[in-house]
C-alpha positions in Angstrom: -18.3 -6.7 12.3 -14.5 -8.0 10.3 -12.9 -10.8 10.4 -10.6 -10.3 7.2 -8.6 -7.3 8.1 -6.8 -6.8 4.8 -4.0 -3.4 4.8 -2.0 -1.2 2.0 2.1 -1.4 2.9 3.2 2.4 1.7 1.0 4.9 3.8 -0.9 2.9 5.6 1.9 0.3 7.4 4.9 2.3 6.5 5.7 5.5 5.4 7.7 5.4 2.7 6.7 9.3 0.6 10.3 10.0 1.0 11.8 8.0 -0.1 8.9 6.9 -2.9 8.8 10.6 -4.1 13.2 11.9 -3.1 14.1 8.6 -5.5 11.8 9.0 -8.0 12.7 12.6 -8.7 16.1 11.8 -8.3 16.1 8.7 -11.3 14.6 11.2 -13.8 16.6 14.0 -13.0 20.0 11.6 -13.5 18.8 9.0 -16.5 16.8 10.9 -17.7 17.0 14.8 -17.6 13.9 14.9 -16.4 13.5 18.4 -13.9 10.2 17.6 -11.3 9.6 18.4 -8.3 7.6 16.0 -5.5 4.1 17.1 -6.1 4.1 17.1 -9.6 5.0 13.2 -8.6 2.7 13.1 -5.7 0.3 10.6 -8.3 2.1 7.9 -8.5 1.9 7.1 -4.5 0.0 4.1 -4.6 -0.1 2.8 -8.5 2.7 0.5 -9.1 5.8 1.7 -10.9 4.3 -0.2 -14.5 1.9 2.2 -14.4 3.4 5.5 -13.1 6.4 5.4 -15.6 4.6 5.5 -18.5 2.8 9.3 -17.6 6.4 10.3 -17.0 7.3 9.7 -20.9 9.5 6.8 -19.5 9.5 4.0 -22.4 12.2 2.1 -20.5 9.9 0.2 -17.6 12.9 -2.0 -16.8 15.4 -0.3 -17.3 14.1 3.0 -15.1 12.2 0.5 -11.8 16.0 -0.6 -11.4 17.4 2.4 -11.2 14.1 4.1 -9.3 14.6 1.2 -6.8 18.1 1.5 -6.7 17.9 4.9 -5.5 15.1 3.6 -3.2 18.2 2.2 -1.2 19.9 5.8 -0.4 17.0 6.8 1.8 16.4 3.6 3.3 16.5 5.5 6.2 13.5 8.2 6.0 11.5 4.3 5.8 9.7 4.0 9.5 7.0 1.9 10.6 3.9 3.9 12.1 3.5 4.5 15.4 0.9 2.2 16.5 0.8 -0.6 13.8 2.6 -3.2 15.7 0.8 -3.0 18.8 -2.4 -3.6 16.7 -0.5 -5.9 14.3 0.2 -8.2 17.8 -3.6 -8.0 19.2 -5.7 -8.4 16.3 -3.2 -11.7 15.9 -4.4 -12.7 19.0 -7.9 -12.0 18.4 -7.6 -14.7 15.2 -8.5 -12.1 12.9 -7.2 -13.2 9.0 -5.0 -10.3 8.1 -3.1 -9.7 5.0 -1.8 -7.5 2.4 -2.2 -6.7 -1.3 0.1 -4.5 -2.7 1.3 -2.4 -5.8 4.7 -3.0 -4.6 6.5 -6.3 -6.7 7.5 -9.1 -4.4 11.2 -7.5 -5.2 10.1 -4.1 -3.7 8.2 -6.0 -1.0 11.2 -7.1 0.8 13.1 -4.5 0.4 11.2 -1.8 1.6 9.1 -3.8 4.7 10.1 -7.2 5.9 13.6 -6.1 8.3 10.5 -4.5 9.7 9.4 -7.8 11.2 6.1 -7.3 10.4 5.5 -10.6 7.9 4.4 -12.8 10.7 1.4 -11.2 11.6 0.7 -11.1 7.5 -0.6 -14.5 6.4 -2.0 -13.8 2.8 0.5 -11.2 0.7 -0.6 -10.0 -3.0 1.4 -7.9 -5.3 2.1 -6.1 -8.2 3.5 -9.4 -9.5 0.6 -11.7 -9.4 -2.4 -10.1 -10.8 -2.3 -8.2 -14.5 -4.1 -5.5 -13.8 -3.8 -3.6 -10.3 -4.7 -0.5 -8.2 -7.1 1.2 -9.0 -8.4 -1.9 -11.0 -10.2 -4.4 -8.4 -8.3 -8.2 -9.4 -5.5 -7.2 -6.8 -8.8 -7.8 -4.2 -10.2 -10.3 -6.1 -7.1 -12.4 -5.9 -6.6 -12.3 -1.8 -9.6 -13.0 -1.8 -9.8 -16.2 -3.9 -6.2 -17.2 -2.0 -7.3 -17.1 1.8 -11.3 -17.5 0.8 -12.6 -15.1 3.0 -16.2 -14.0 2.6 -16.4 -10.5 1.0 -19.0 -9.1 3.7 -16.3 -9.6 6.8 -13.3 -8.2 4.9 -12.1 -4.5 5.2 -9.4 -3.0 3.1 -7.4 -0.6 4.8 -5.2 1.9 2.8 -4.0 5.6 2.0 -5.5 7.0 -1.5 -8.1 7.3 -3.0 -6.9 4.1 -5.8 -6.9 1.9 -2.5 -10.8 3.4 -2.2 -12.4 2.3 -5.5 -10.3 -1.0 -5.4 -11.8 -1.7 -2.4 -15.0 -0.4 -3.7 -15.4 -2.6 -7.0 -14.0 -5.5 -5.2 -17.1 -5.3 -3.1 -15.5 -5.3 0.3 -15.5 -2.0 2.7 -12.9 0.6 3.0 -11.1 1.8 5.4 -9.0 5.3 5.2 -6.4 5.4 6.9 -5.8 9.2 7.5 -2.3 8.8 9.1 -0.8 8.2 5.8 -3.6 9.5 3.9 -3.1 13.1 1.4 -5.6 16.0 3.6 -5.4 17.8 0.5 -7.7 14.8 -1.2 -11.4 13.6 -0.7 -10.9 10.6 -0.3 -14.7 8.1 0.2 -14.8 5.2 3.0 -17.2 3.5 5.0 -15.0 3.8 7.7 -12.3 6.9 8.5 -9.5 5.7 11.1 -7.0 8.9 12.8 -4.6 5.9 14.6 -4.1 2.2 13.4 -5.7 1.2 17.0 -9.0 2.6 16.1 -8.8 -0.6 13.9 -10.4 -2.3 16.6 -13.6 -1.2 16.7 -14.3 -2.3 13.8 -13.5 -6.3 15.4 -15.1 -5.6 18.4 -18.4 -8.0 18.3 -16.9 -10.5 16.5 
């Protein structure tokens, strides 16, 4: 069915929710005197800081982003790879499936939060927030991936956990699979496929 699988990172390959929201909450209170609950901040999950910070009334985006990334380091121990992800990537790689990432993280954030888990060896093509002017839910990041990889949109699927991911995939013309293990259960997210566990993704490549 699919020979190219594109993954989101946060909430899909690694669990960063506590780190992202906790560090943002601390940054807003400490440096901007803005007390916010993590529930109020949950909308930031899945979009770049350059998009989310202005919605919080922050004007000096670069300074705030640097502070946010600094506080993220304090939560490093809470970040972990979801169960079954590495096993999935090993199997897909052995079956010659093209694998890659489309993420709202910048290159620096990807390096700091993700690369040390050792999964990059499976992911041949990476599109970060630095690589396009427009970001999820805009389709440009996936369109960029398709251009760089030469992948057939009709045989490509994007796996993510947010409504931003769903919209990005839909508007780029490829299928979307919801990573239910990282998705907010209270949000109705439309998808072509719903995966309860990472290994369930193998069902989509069984007839290739």
